[in-house]
N, C-alpha and C positions, 0 to 999 in steps of 0.2 A: 905742667906738673901740679903747679897749685890748684888749677882748676879741677884736674883729674882727683886731687887728694880732698879737696872740698866736697866734691860729687860723692866720692866714697864714704865720705864721714857723714853726709846727709842721709845716704843711703842706709849706712849702719844704725845710725841714729832712729831712722824710721822702723827698720826691723826690730830693733829692741824695744822700741813704743810698742808696735804691733804684738810682739812677744809677749810683753807686760800686759797689755790689755787682755789677750787672750788668757793669760794665767789668771788674770782677775776675773774673767768671766768663768772660767772652771772652777776657781774656789767658792763661787757663790752655788754651786752644786754640791751637795754632800755626796760622797761616795758609800759612806756607810752610815746606819743610824738616822734618826728622823726626828724632827722637831717642828711643832707648829710653825707655819708661816715660813719655814725655810725648804727650798728645793733640794731633793734627795733622789737619787737614783735606786735607792733600796726600798724598794714596792714592799717587801715582807714588812720591814720595820715601821714603815708609814701606816699599813694597815693594823698592826699592832697597837702603835700609838693612837690611832684614829679609834679604834675600839674602847682603848683605856678611857680617852678624853671625850668619847661621843661626839666627835667632829668629821664631816664629811671630807672627801679627797679630790683633789683635781689631778688628773693624770694628763699631762703634758706630752702628747705623741710630736716630736718636733725632729728636725733636722737642723741641729744647732748650727752646722758650718756651711751651709748651702741653701736653706730655705729662706727665700725673701721674706715673706710673710711671717715666719716665727721670729726673724729678726725684727720686724716692726713691731710684733707685739711684745717681745721681750723689751725693747726701747720705750715703748709708748704706755704699757700697762705695767708690766711685771717689775719694771726698773724703779717705777715711781713710788713715793713715801706713800702715799695715800693707798696703793694695794699693799704694800708691805705691812703696814700699819693694821689694816684690816685683817690680811690672812694670818697675822700672828696669833690671833684669839679664834680665828673661825674656819680655819681648814688646814689639812695637810697636804703638801705639794710634792708630786712624783714627776720627775723628768723621765720620760722613755724616748731616749735618744737614738736616732738611727742617722750617723753622720757620715760623711764621705772619709774622714780621718777615722779609722777604725781604733785609734790608740786613745779616743776620748771616752769610750764606754769601755768598762772592765769586761774581760771575756766573760765571765760568769753571769753578766746580765744580758747578753746579747741573745741567746736563745729565747730566754724569759721573755725579753721585750718584743719578739717577733711572735711569740705565744699569745701575749697579751693584745697585740695588735690584731690578731685573728679573732680572739675572742669578744673583743669590742667592736669589730667590724669596721676599724680604721682605714679608710681609702685614701687619705690625703693628708698632708700636714700644713699648718698646725692642726689637730683635733684636741678639743679639751673635754675628756670624758669625767662628768662628775658622778662620784660613786658616794653612797651612803656610808655611815660609818661601820657597817660591816665588811666593806671591801669588795662586795659581790653586787648588792643592788645599784643598778644605773638609774640615777634621777633625772638625767640627760645629758646633751652634748651641747657644746659652744664651739664656735670658730672665730677666723682673725677677720677683721675690718679694719680698713684705713683710717675711719673716723673713731674708732674704739679708744676709750680712755679708761683710766681706773674707775671712774665712777659708772660708766655705762657696763663696764664688766662685771662689776660688783652687783649692780642691780639685775644684770642676766642670771648672774649666780644666785643670787638671793631669791630670785624667782623659781630656780629649780629644787634648791634645798628646802623651801617651804614645805615640799611634799615628802621630806626624809620622815622615817618612822619618828624620830624624836619630837620634830615639830608639830607632825600630825597629832602626837599624842598629846603633846601640850596644848593645841588648839581645842581638842576635844575635851579636855580637862576643863579648860577655861570657859568653854561654851557648850555644855551638854545638852542644851535644847536643841543646837545645830548640828550634832553629831552625826546623827542618821544622814541628813542632806548633805553635809560634807562628805562623808565618806562614799555617799552615791557619785557625787560630782567627781570625786577623785576616781572612782571605778570607771565612770563614762568617760573622762579624758584618757585614760589609759587604755579603754578598750578602741575608742576612737584611733589613737594613735597606733595601736597594734593592727587594726584592722587595717589601714593604709600600707603598714610595713608588710603583712602578709600578702596583700593583693600584688604591690610592687615585686616581692620574691617570686611570684608566677610568671613574671617577665611579660606584661600584655603587650600586646603589639600597638604601636600607634597609630590610631584611628580616631575618628570622630567619636565613637560610642565609648571608647576607653577615655577619651579626653573629658568626657562628661562625667564619668566613673571619677576620674581623678578630682575633678573640681568637686564632687559630691563629698569625697573623703576629707578634702580639705576645708569644706564648709563645716561639717561636722566637728572635725577638731577645732576650728575657730570657735565654734559655738560652745563646745565643751570647756576649752579653757578660759572664754568669758565668763561662763557659769560659774567656774572654779574661782576665777579673779574676784568674784563678789563677797567671798568669805573673809 
């Protein structure tokens, strides 16, 4: 009996601890309103604040209670002080959750989350879509990685937001003599990326000719990004 009692006590304690941790995790994501550097499910509020403050948005498409890679990124990147300090003044953070436990996401957000998933072509989790402050212009997409840290993710993020409307305008203002060349480099990088996406959309067959074409698209994208990186 004593052994059974101790076992039940241990299980109960573990259950309570797990419940507490789950509640803590849930508390980290706001359900209403938006504040820079804080995760929220309220996409509309986040976009409004982004426009007011001129901040880019990070859309985190996740499966919070089942996706292994999502949990790794939450633990290794987003839970760290370095990321939180950076995000507090540099980004609006939106959680678009697709959990197994349907109680996690308010019903009013479910259809909207699915719509945004389709709108931004999200095919897996986690996917991080980076938007300009208008809440519409896609600056790029980031993914998960076992070796990713706050520092590496921040650098990837900075690389994408460098081409935001705000940052492009700031660069041109500070470097008027390089304005035309910079804008041309941006246009080439965007066109190179679009050309590949348009080609992939045609669902080309797997053959030697198309493999060469794909390699050519990749080479053009790399050359365009390398040229852009010189500014």
